[in-house]
Biopython code that builds the backbone (N, CA, C, O; Angstrom):
import numpy as np
from Bio.PDB.StructureBuilder import StructureBuilder

atoms = [
    (1, "MET", "N", (0.822, -1.184, 0.048)),
    (1, "MET", "CA", (0.017, -0.019, 0.051)),
    (1, "MET", "C", (0.926, 1.236, 0.018)),
    (1, "MET", "O", (1.882, 1.355, 0.785)),
    (2, "PRO", "N", (0.588, 2.159, -0.898)),
    (2, "PRO", "CA", (1.493, 3.334, -0.935)),
    (2, "PRO", "C", (1.208, 4.205, 0.277)),
    (2, "PRO", "O", (0.115, 4.261, 0.841)),
    (3, "SER", "N", (2.342, 4.905, 0.635)),
    (3, "SER", "CA", (2.191, 5.812, 1.867)),
    (3, "SER", "C", (1.331, 7.020, 1.406)),
    (3, "SER", "O", (1.058, 7.220, 0.222)),
    (4, "LEU", "N", (0.933, 7.794, 2.413)),
    (4, "LEU", "CA", (0.169, 8.965, 2.149)),
    (4, "LEU", "C", (0.924, 9.956, 1.316)),
    (4, "LEU", "O", (0.339, 10.629, 0.469)),
    (5, "ARG", "N", (2.186, 10.059, 1.533)),
    (5, "ARG", "CA", (2.942, 11.008, 0.735)),
    (5, "ARG", "C", (2.951, 10.676, -0.772)),
    (5, "ARG", "O", (2.946, 11.568, -1.621)),
    (6, "GLU", "N", (2.965, 9.321, -1.083)),
    (6, "GLU", "CA", (2.981, 8.957, -2.500)),
    (6, "GLU", "C", (1.676, 9.225, -3.179)),
    (6, "GLU", "O", (1.614, 9.256, -4.408)),
    (7, "ASN", "N", (0.552, 9.434, -2.358)),
    (7, "ASN", "CA", (-0.773, 9.625, -2.957)),
    (7, "ASN", "C", (-1.016, 11.165, -3.202)),
    (7, "ASN", "O", (-2.027, 11.506, -3.815)),
    (8, "ARG", "N", (-0.188, 12.030, -2.776)),
    (8, "ARG", "CA", (-0.415, 13.433, -2.900)),
    (8, "ARG", "C", (-0.497, 13.791, -4.294)),
    (8, "ARG", "O", (0.128, 13.175, -5.157)),
    (9, "SER", "N", (-1.333, 14.877, -4.566)),
    (9, "SER", "CA", (-1.316, 15.429, -5.876)),
    (9, "SER", "C", (-0.115, 16.382, -6.019)),
    (9, "SER", "O", (0.384, 16.878, -5.008)),
    (10, "PRO", "N", (0.358, 16.649, -7.237)),
    (10, "PRO", "CA", (1.468, 17.553, -7.455)),
    (10, "PRO", "C", (1.143, 18.946, -7.033)),
    (10, "PRO", "O", (2.062, 19.676, -6.664)),
    (11, "PHE", "N", (-0.068, 19.369, -7.056)),
    (11, "PHE", "CA", (-0.479, 20.721, -6.703)),
    (11, "PHE", "C", (-0.619, 20.821, -5.174)),
    (11, "PHE", "O", (-1.291, 20.011, -4.535)),
    (12, "ARG", "N", (0.010, 21.799, -4.641)),
    (12, "ARG", "CA", (-0.071, 22.050, -3.146)),
    (12, "ARG", "C", (-0.697, 23.379, -2.896)),
    (12, "ARG", "O", (-0.300, 24.340, -3.555)),
    (13, "ARG", "N", (-1.599, 23.520, -2.045)),
    (13, "ARG", "CA", (-2.329, 24.709, -1.768)),
    (13, "ARG", "C", (-1.836, 25.277, -0.370)),
    (13, "ARG", "O", (-1.965, 24.589, 0.643)),
    (14, "PRO", "N", (-1.311, 26.450, -0.334)),
    (14, "PRO", "CA", (-0.975, 27.094, 0.910)),
    (14, "PRO", "C", (-2.261, 27.339, 1.801)),
    (14, "PRO", "O", (-3.273, 27.886, 1.363)),
    (15, "THR", "N", (-2.119, 26.882, 3.082)),
    (15, "THR", "CA", (-3.249, 26.933, 3.964)),
    (15, "THR", "C", (-2.803, 27.395, 5.351)),
    (15, "THR", "O", (-1.727, 27.019, 5.817)),
    (16, "ASN", "N", (-3.600, 28.180, 5.984)),
    (16, "ASN", "CA", (-3.279, 28.718, 7.377)),
    (16, "ASN", "C", (-4.053, 27.711, 8.276)),
    (16, "ASN", "O", (-5.214, 27.395, 8.015)),
    (17, "VAL", "N", (-3.389, 27.231, 9.316)),
    (17, "VAL", "CA", (-3.970, 26.476, 10.356)),
    (17, "VAL", "C", (-3.507, 26.967, 11.688)),
    (17, "VAL", "O", (-2.400, 27.497, 11.782)),
    (18, "SER", "N", (-4.327, 26.814, 12.773)),
    (18, "SER", "CA", (-3.895, 27.167, 14.107)),
    (18, "SER", "C", (-3.527, 25.868, 14.836)),
    (18, "SER", "O", (-4.273, 24.891, 14.893)),
    (19, "LEU", "N", (-2.349, 25.944, 15.369)),
    (19, "LEU", "CA", (-1.938, 24.691, 16.204)),
    (19, "LEU", "C", (-1.364, 25.197, 17.584)),
    (19, "LEU", "O", (-0.925, 26.334, 17.758)),
    (20, "ASP", "N", (-1.419, 24.288, 18.466)),
    (20, "ASP", "CA", (-0.878, 24.562, 19.817)),
    (20, "ASP", "C", (0.579, 24.962, 19.670)),
    (20, "ASP", "O", (1.392, 24.235, 19.099)),
    (21, "ALA", "N", (0.888, 26.150, 20.206)),
    (21, "ALA", "CA", (2.228, 26.706, 20.041)),
    (21, "ALA", "C", (3.330, 25.764, 20.597)),
    (21, "ALA", "O", (4.381, 25.629, 19.971)),
    (22, "LYS", "N", (3.107, 25.121, 21.746)),
    (22, "LYS", "CA", (4.085, 24.302, 22.476)),
    (22, "LYS", "C", (4.256, 23.028, 21.552)),
    (22, "LYS", "O", (5.372, 22.515, 21.458)),
    (23, "LEU", "N", (3.231, 22.537, 20.905)),
    (23, "LEU", "CA", (3.324, 21.415, 20.108)),
    (23, "LEU", "C", (4.164, 21.644, 18.866)),
    (23, "LEU", "O", (4.967, 20.809, 18.448)),
    (24, "VAL", "N", (3.935, 22.824, 18.297)),
    (24, "VAL", "CA", (4.698, 23.246, 17.092)),
    (24, "VAL", "C", (6.150, 23.344, 17.491)),
    (24, "VAL", "O", (7.011, 22.835, 16.774)),
    (25, "GLU", "N", (6.463, 23.995, 18.638)),
    (25, "GLU", "CA", (7.834, 24.180, 19.009)),
    (25, "GLU", "C", (8.523, 22.839, 19.275)),
    (25, "GLU", "O", (9.695, 22.657, 18.947)),
    (26, "GLU", "N", (7.776, 21.901, 19.875)),
    (26, "GLU", "CA", (8.413, 20.538, 20.105)),
    (26, "GLU", "C", (8.628, 19.887, 18.877)),
    (26, "GLU", "O", (9.676, 19.258, 18.729)),
    (27, "ALA", "N", (7.751, 19.944, 17.926)),
    (27, "ALA", "CA", (7.881, 19.350, 16.607)),
    (27, "ALA", "C", (9.166, 19.890, 15.896)),
    (27, "ALA", "O", (9.937, 19.137, 15.301)),
    (28, "LYS", "N", (9.339, 21.182, 15.990)),
    (28, "LYS", "CA", (10.473, 21.800, 15.319)),
    (28, "LYS", "C", (11.799, 21.271, 15.987)),
    (28, "LYS", "O", (12.786, 20.968, 15.316)),
    (29, "GLU", "N", (11.746, 21.183, 17.354)),
    (29, "GLU", "CA", (12.877, 20.682, 18.134)),
    (29, "GLU", "C", (13.301, 19.331, 17.688)),
    (29, "GLU", "O", (14.476, 18.965, 17.657)),
    (30, "LEU", "N", (12.227, 18.576, 17.327)),
    (30, "LEU", "CA", (12.505, 17.092, 16.990)),
    (30, "LEU", "C", (12.739, 16.979, 15.484)),
    (30, "LEU", "O", (12.964, 15.864, 15.012)),
    (31, "GLY", "N", (12.703, 18.033, 14.717)),
    (31, "GLY", "CA", (12.998, 17.957, 13.318)),
    (31, "GLY", "C", (11.745, 17.491, 12.505)),
    (31, "GLY", "O", (11.900, 17.010, 11.383)),
    (32, "ILE", "N", (10.600, 17.620, 13.022)),
    (32, "ILE", "CA", (9.385, 17.183, 12.312)),
    (32, "ILE", "C", (8.886, 18.274, 11.410)),
    (32, "ILE", "O", (8.714, 19.413, 11.843)),
    (33, "ASN", "N", (8.654, 17.948, 10.182)),
    (33, "ASN", "CA", (8.059, 18.925, 9.191)),
    (33, "ASN", "C", (6.591, 19.102, 9.480)),
    (33, "ASN", "O", (5.801, 18.229, 9.120)),
    (34, "VAL", "N", (6.190, 20.161, 10.098)),
    (34, "VAL", "CA", (4.854, 20.411, 10.581)),
    (34, "VAL", "C", (3.865, 20.408, 9.395)),
    (34, "VAL", "O", (2.753, 19.896, 9.528)),
    (35, "SER", "N", (4.248, 20.959, 8.271)),
    (35, "SER", "CA", (3.355, 20.933, 7.191)),
    (35, "SER", "C", (3.015, 19.540, 6.701)),
    (35, "SER", "O", (1.857, 19.193, 6.473)),
    (36, "ARG", "N", (4.094, 18.740, 6.545)),
    (36, "ARG", "CA", (3.936, 17.327, 6.049)),
    (36, "ARG", "C", (3.154, 16.532, 7.155)),
    (36, "ARG", "O", (2.278, 15.734, 6.820)),
    (37, "ALA", "N", (3.444, 16.730, 8.358)),
    (37, "ALA", "CA", (2.797, 16.020, 9.502)),
    (37, "ALA", "C", (1.305, 16.394, 9.490)),
    (37, "ALA", "O", (0.447, 15.531, 9.679)),
    (38, "SER", "N", (1.018, 17.614, 9.281)),
    (38, "SER", "CA", (-0.348, 18.112, 9.287)),
    (38, "SER", "C", (-1.118, 17.517, 8.018)),
    (38, "SER", "O", (-2.253, 17.053, 8.127)),
    (39, "GLU", "N", (-0.501, 17.557, 6.941)),
    (39, "GLU", "CA", (-1.092, 16.928, 5.662)),
    (39, "GLU", "C", (-1.387, 15.429, 5.903)),
    (39, "GLU", "O", (-2.465, 14.935, 5.571)),
    (40, "GLU", "N", (-0.439, 14.750, 6.464)),
    (40, "GLU", "CA", (-0.677, 13.313, 6.690)),
    (40, "GLU", "C", (-1.766, 13.106, 7.690)),
    (40, "GLU", "O", (-2.551, 12.168, 7.548)),
    (41, "GLY", "N", (-1.847, 13.887, 8.641)),
    (41, "GLY", "CA", (-2.922, 13.769, 9.664)),
    (41, "GLY", "C", (-4.307, 14.012, 9.088)),
    (41, "GLY", "O", (-5.267, 13.296, 9.371)),
    (42, "VAL", "N", (-4.370, 15.068, 8.257)),
    (42, "VAL", "CA", (-5.617, 15.370, 7.551)),
    (42, "VAL", "C", (-5.961, 14.271, 6.606)),
    (42, "VAL", "O", (-7.136, 13.911, 6.523)),
    (43, "ALA", "N", (-5.015, 13.698, 5.873)),
    (43, "ALA", "CA", (-5.264, 12.625, 4.950)),
    (43, "ALA", "C", (-5.744, 11.400, 5.701)),
    (43, "ALA", "O", (-6.645, 10.743, 5.179)),
    (44, "ARG", "N", (-5.270, 11.037, 6.809)),
    (44, "ARG", "CA", (-5.760, 9.914, 7.642)),
    (44, "ARG", "C", (-7.168, 10.169, 8.104)),
    (44, "ARG", "O", (-8.003, 9.265, 8.062)),
    (45, "GLU", "N", (-7.456, 11.377, 8.545)),
    (45, "GLU", "CA", (-8.830, 11.796, 8.969)),
    (45, "GLU", "C", (-9.810, 11.649, 7.845)),
    (45, "GLU", "O", (-10.897, 11.105, 8.042)),
    (46, "VAL", "N", (-9.457, 12.121, 6.661)),
    (46, "VAL", "CA", (-10.339, 12.043, 5.498)),
    (46, "VAL", "C", (-10.646, 10.577, 5.174)),
    (46, "VAL", "O", (-11.803, 10.216, 4.962)),
    (47, "LYS", "N", (-9.594, 9.724, 5.135)),
    (47, "LYS", "CA", (-9.784, 8.378, 4.837)),
    (47, "LYS", "C", (-10.718, 7.677, 5.848)),
    (47, "LYS", "O", (-11.635, 6.946, 5.475)),
    (48, "ALA", "N", (-10.444, 7.933, 7.140)),
    (48, "ALA", "CA", (-11.294, 7.361, 8.188)),
    (48, "ALA", "C", (-12.729, 7.826, 8.068)),
    (48, "ALA", "O", (-13.629, 7.013, 8.275)),
    (49, "GLU", "N", (-13.002, 9.073, 7.749)),
    (49, "GLU", "CA", (-14.378, 9.590, 7.650)),
    (49, "GLU", "C", (-14.990, 8.960, 6.364)),
    (49, "GLU", "O", (-16.167, 8.602, 6.393)),
    (50, "ARG", "N", (-14.275, 8.815, 5.289)),
    (50, "ARG", "CA", (-14.872, 8.188, 4.112)),
    (50, "ARG", "C", (-15.224, 6.769, 4.441)),
    (50, "ARG", "O", (-16.322, 6.327, 4.100)),
    (51, "GLU", "N", (-14.320, 5.999, 5.110)),
    (51, "GLU", "CA", (-14.685, 4.636, 5.467)),
    (51, "GLU", "C", (-15.905, 4.559, 6.370)),
    (51, "GLU", "O", (-16.769, 3.703, 6.177)),
    (52, "ARG", "N", (-15.980, 5.442, 7.349)),
    (52, "ARG", "CA", (-17.116, 5.457, 8.206)),
    (52, "ARG", "C", (-18.418, 5.694, 7.500)),
    (52, "ARG", "O", (-19.417, 5.003, 7.699)),
    (53, "ARG", "N", (-18.356, 6.721, 6.652)),
    (53, "ARG", "CA", (-19.604, 7.007, 5.822)),
    (53, "ARG", "C", (-19.986, 5.803, 4.929)),
    (53, "ARG", "O", (-21.168, 5.489, 4.788)),
    (54, "PHE", "N", (-18.958, 5.119, 4.315)),
    (54, "PHE", "CA", (-19.293, 3.984, 3.454)),
    (54, "PHE", "C", (-19.917, 2.926, 4.288)),
    (54, "PHE", "O", (-20.903, 2.330, 3.855)),
    (55, "ARG", "N", (-19.406, 2.644, 5.476)),
    (55, "ARG", "CA", (-20.008, 1.644, 6.285)),
    (55, "ARG", "C", (-21.410, 2.050, 6.711)),
    (55, "ARG", "O", (-22.298, 1.198, 6.692)),
    (56, "GLU", "N", (-21.645, 3.197, 7.065)),
    (56, "GLU", "CA", (-23.044, 3.713, 7.404)),
    (56, "GLU", "C", (-23.941, 3.665, 6.179)),
    (56, "GLU", "O", (-25.047, 3.130, 6.257)),
    (57, "GLU", "N", (-23.510, 4.192, 5.080)),
    (57, "GLU", "CA", (-24.352, 4.200, 3.859)),
    (57, "GLU", "C", (-24.733, 2.745, 3.394)),
    (57, "GLU", "O", (-25.756, 2.486, 2.759)),
    (58, "ASN", "N", (-23.816, 1.857, 3.773)),
    (58, "ASN", "CA", (-24.082, 0.420, 3.228)),
    (58, "ASN", "C", (-24.429, -0.568, 4.350)),
    (58, "ASN", "O", (-24.459, -1.779, 4.133)),
    (59, "ARG", "N", (-24.678, -0.059, 5.496)),
    (59, "ARG", "CA", (-24.982, -0.826, 6.670)),
    (59, "ARG", "C", (-26.131, -1.827, 6.440)),
    (59, "ARG", "O", (-26.040, -2.991, 6.833)),
    (60, "GLU", "N", (-27.200, -1.358, 5.803)),
    (60, "GLU", "CA", (-28.355, -2.287, 5.506)),
    (60, "GLU", "C", (-27.904, -3.357, 4.586)),
    (60, "GLU", "O", (-28.260, -4.517, 4.795)),
    (61, "ALA", "N", (-27.162, -3.059, 3.604)),
    (61, "ALA", "CA", (-26.719, -4.174, 2.643)),
    (61, "ALA", "C", (-25.828, -5.176, 3.417)),
    (61, "ALA", "O", (-25.964, -6.388, 3.250)),
    (62, "PHE", "N", (-24.963, -4.680, 4.221)),
    (62, "PHE", "CA", (-24.083, -5.540, 5.030)),
    (62, "PHE", "C", (-24.908, -6.468, 5.870)),
    (62, "PHE", "O", (-24.670, -7.676, 5.904)),
    (63, "GLU", "N", (-25.914, -5.884, 6.571)),
    (63, "GLU", "CA", (-26.749, -6.627, 7.497)),
    (63, "GLU", "C", (-27.604, -7.689, 6.695)),
    (63, "GLU", "O", (-27.770, -8.811, 7.171)),
    (64, "ASP", "N", (-28.106, -7.356, 5.563)),
    (64, "ASP", "CA", (-28.824, -8.309, 4.730)),
    (64, "ASP", "C", (-27.973, -9.354, 4.218)),
    (64, "ASP", "O", (-28.429, -10.495, 4.143)),
    (65, "TRP", "N", (-26.709, -9.088, 3.832)),
    (65, "TRP", "CA", (-25.787, -10.159, 3.370)),
    (65, "TRP", "C", (-25.466, -11.088, 4.488)),
    (65, "TRP", "O", (-25.449, -12.300, 4.275)),
    (66, "ASN", "N", (-25.196, -10.571, 5.726)),
    (66, "ASN", "CA", (-24.893, -11.385, 6.866)),
    (66, "ASN", "C", (-26.102, -12.251, 7.210)),
    (66, "ASN", "O", (-25.917, -13.427, 7.525)),
    (67, "LYS", "N", (-27.272, -11.756, 7.169)),
    (67, "LYS", "CA", (-28.481, -12.584, 7.414)),
    (67, "LYS", "C", (-28.601, -13.686, 6.364)),
    (67, "LYS", "O", (-28.941, -14.824, 6.684)),
    (68, "TYR", "N", (-28.323, -13.343, 5.126)),
    (68, "TYR", "CA", (-28.390, -14.364, 4.012)),
    (68, "TYR", "C", (-27.428, -15.546, 4.276)),
    (68, "TYR", "O", (-27.766, -16.719, 4.116)),
    (69, "VAL", "N", (-26.164, -15.138, 4.706)),
    (69, "VAL", "CA", (-25.152, -16.145, 4.921)),
    (69, "VAL", "C", (-25.496, -16.984, 6.134)),
    (69, "VAL", "O", (-25.209, -18.181, 6.153)),
    (70, "GLU", "N", (-26.127, -16.365, 7.182)),
    (70, "GLU", "CA", (-26.482, -17.081, 8.331)),
    (70, "GLU", "C", (-27.618, -18.117, 8.086)),
    (70, "GLU", "O", (-27.699, -19.171, 8.718)),
    (71, "GLU", "N", (-28.477, -17.732, 7.128)),
    (71, "GLU", "CA", (-29.586, -18.599, 6.735)),
    (71, "GLU", "C", (-29.202, -19.608, 5.710)),
    (71, "GLU", "O", (-29.677, -20.743, 5.746)),
    (72, "ASN", "N", (-28.345, -19.222, 4.786)),
    (72, "ASN", "CA", (-28.071, -20.136, 3.627)),
    (72, "ASN", "C", (-26.564, -20.634, 3.479)),
    (72, "ASN", "O", (-26.231, -21.432, 2.603)),
    (73, "GLY", "N", (-25.740, -20.127, 4.353)),
    (73, "GLY", "CA", (-24.433, -20.395, 4.185)),
    (73, "GLY", "C", (-23.768, -19.566, 3.033)),
    (73, "GLY", "O", (-24.413, -18.793, 2.324)),
    (74, "LEU", "N", (-22.432, -19.793, 2.906)),
    (74, "LEU", "CA", (-21.725, -19.094, 1.850)),
    (74, "LEU", "C", (-22.038, -19.661, 0.472)),
    (74, "LEU", "O", (-22.039, -20.880, 0.299)),
    (75, "PRO", "N", (-22.300, -18.815, -0.502)),
    (75, "PRO", "CA", (-22.421, -19.330, -1.889)),
    (75, "PRO", "C", (-21.110, -20.015, -2.274)),
    (75, "PRO", "O", (-20.043, -19.548, -1.877)),
    (76, "LEU", "N", (-21.162, -21.104, -3.033)),
    (76, "LEU", "CA", (-19.946, -21.723, -3.480)),
    (76, "LEU", "C", (-19.145, -22.397, -2.381)),
    (76, "LEU", "O", (-18.007, -22.796, -2.630)),
    (77, "GLU", "N", (-19.688, -22.544, -1.171)),
    (77, "GLU", "CA", (-18.875, -22.991, 0.021)),
    (77, "GLU", "C", (-18.420, -24.398, -0.291)),
    (77, "GLU", "O", (-17.360, -24.801, 0.188)),
    (78, "ARG", "N", (-19.188, -25.196, -1.095)),
    (78, "ARG", "CA", (-18.791, -26.499, -1.368)),
    (78, "ARG", "C", (-17.431, -26.663, -2.132)),
    (78, "ARG", "O", (-16.827, -27.734, -2.193)),
    (79, "PHE", "N", (-17.019, -25.513, -2.699)),
    (79, "PHE", "CA", (-15.744, -25.485, -3.493)),
    (79, "PHE", "C", (-14.533, -25.130, -2.657)),
    (79, "PHE", "O", (-13.404, -25.215, -3.139)),
    (80, "ARG", "N", (-14.759, -24.712, -1.346)),
    (80, "ARG", "CA", (-13.642, -24.329, -0.453)),
    (80, "ARG", "C", (-12.868, -25.532, -0.042)),
    (80, "ARG", "O", (-13.465, -26.562, 0.268)),
    (81, "HIS", "N", (-11.582, -25.456, -0.023)),
    (81, "HIS", "CA", (-10.713, -26.528, 0.335)),
    (81, "HIS", "C", (-9.977, -26.187, 1.620)),
    (81, "HIS", "O", (-8.932, -26.785, 1.878)),
    (82, "PHE", "N", (-10.455, -25.271, 2.431)),
    (82, "PHE", "CA", (-9.856, -24.863, 3.648)),
    (82, "PHE", "C", (-10.828, -24.706, 4.716)),
    (82, "PHE", "O", (-10.462, -24.355, 5.838)),
]
sb = StructureBuilder()
sb.init_structure("model")
sb.init_model(0)
sb.init_chain("A")
sb.init_seg("    ")
for serial, (resi, resn, name, xyz) in enumerate(atoms, 1):
    if name == "N":
        sb.init_residue(resn, " ", resi, " ")
    sb.init_atom(name, np.array(xyz, "f"), 0.0, 1.0, " ", f" {name:<3s}", serial, name[0])
structure = sb.get_structure()
């Protein structure tokens, strides 16, 4: 799976954000690129929210499928060798 940095578009948009001053100072002392760390954090949050929404939007279908499998077993189960 590619890292978040590899998935970035080549276009970068300057953005202002407010961060805890002590946290920013500590990040600088540790050599952490605050812009990159912020971008990766936002990317993780966007991914997590998209996944949450997908699960919620498809919850009924997942429940229906699980009910079907409970009642009928897995389709093609007879072909499983494990």
